[in-house]
C-alpha positions, -999 to 999 in steps of 0.1 A, spaced: 398 -646 346 374 -619 335 365 -612 371 398 -594 378 395 -574 410 415 -542 409 401 -527 441 434 -531 460 452 -511 434 427 -483 435 433 -478 472 468 -464 464 460 -445 432 440 -415 421 425 -409 387 430 -444 372 393 -451 369 396 -459 331 422 -486 339 396 -511 347 378 -505 314 411 -507 295 419 -541 312 384 -554 304 389 -544 268 422 -561 266 409 -593 281 379 -595 257 396 -588 224 419 -612 207 452 -599 193 451 -597 156 476 -618 137 470 -602 103 486 -581 91 519 -585 110 531 -553 126 558 -539 149 556 -513 176 590 -496 180 603 -471 206 629 -446 193 641 -425 222 621 -414 252 591 -399 235 591 -413 199 573 -444 187 567 -460 153 542 -485 141 553 -506 111 526 -526 94 535 -552 67 510 -547 39 525 -568 11 504 -565 -21 485 -534 -11 486 -502 -29 487 -469 -9 451 -461 -22 438 -493 -6 449 -483 29 432 -459 53 443 -445 87 419 -430 111 422 -415 146 391 -411 167 390 -407 205 426 -419 208 419 -451 189 441 -454 159 425 -476 132 443 -489 101 421 -503 74 432 -523 44 406 -530 17 420 -545 -15 402 -537 -47 386 -567 -63 411 -583 -86 394 -616 -93 409 -633 -123 391 -665 -131 420 -678 -152 445 -678 -124 452 -711 -107 473 -709 -76 497 -738 -69 506 -721 -37 490 -690 -22 511 -676 6 504 -638 2 473 -630 22 458 -600 5 426 -597 24 406 -570 41 419 -561 76 412 -537 105 439 -531 130 430 -509 160 455 -496 186 446 -474 216 469 -444 221 479 -429 254 465 -395 263 495 -375 251 505 -396 220 501 -377 187 504 -390 152 531 -371 134 531 -386 99 525 -418 79 546 -431 49 542 -461 27 572 -477 10 583 -512 0 551 -528 13 554 -513 47 531 -487 62 551 -466 87 533 -444 112 554 -421 134 540 -411 168 553 -387 195 545 -382 231 539 -345 237 533 -337 274 519 -302 281 540 -280 303 515 -281 332 517 -319 332 554 -321 336 569 -330 370 575 -300 392 588 -293 427 562 -285 453 574 -260 480 570 -269 516 559 -242 540 535 -213 544 552 -189 520 529 -197 491 498 -194 513 509 -160 527 516 -146 492 481 -156 480 465 -141 511 483 -108 506 472 -106 469 436 -113 479 436 -84 505 447 -59 479 
């Protein structure tokens, strides 16, 4: 299934060259199952990532953004206690790296940590020139530009 041919899609689209790379990336990497996380949508342009980081202190977590790749790192400090014997160990407190690719206009607004949950708020901010606009039909625009160039 790694030989996915997207050529028929590209015949009807312009500027989606990175889509093929993105799909290849998605096909190759396995989805992480630790730590558990939610991606929530609040309204049309607001998103939230909630990561369950039970047992981690705020100082043991790191959030980085580079080239639209949001990376959340958890590195617990070594708390080895040779005297502790676990009868059941259900709290996984291990190092993790969670990477999420952000869309072009998604910006990280803030991050909070409370009750063992890391909460990252995101917002889609589309520049004015990228918003939908009406394109006039006719020669009026061309005539105005020609008149300005003559002056």
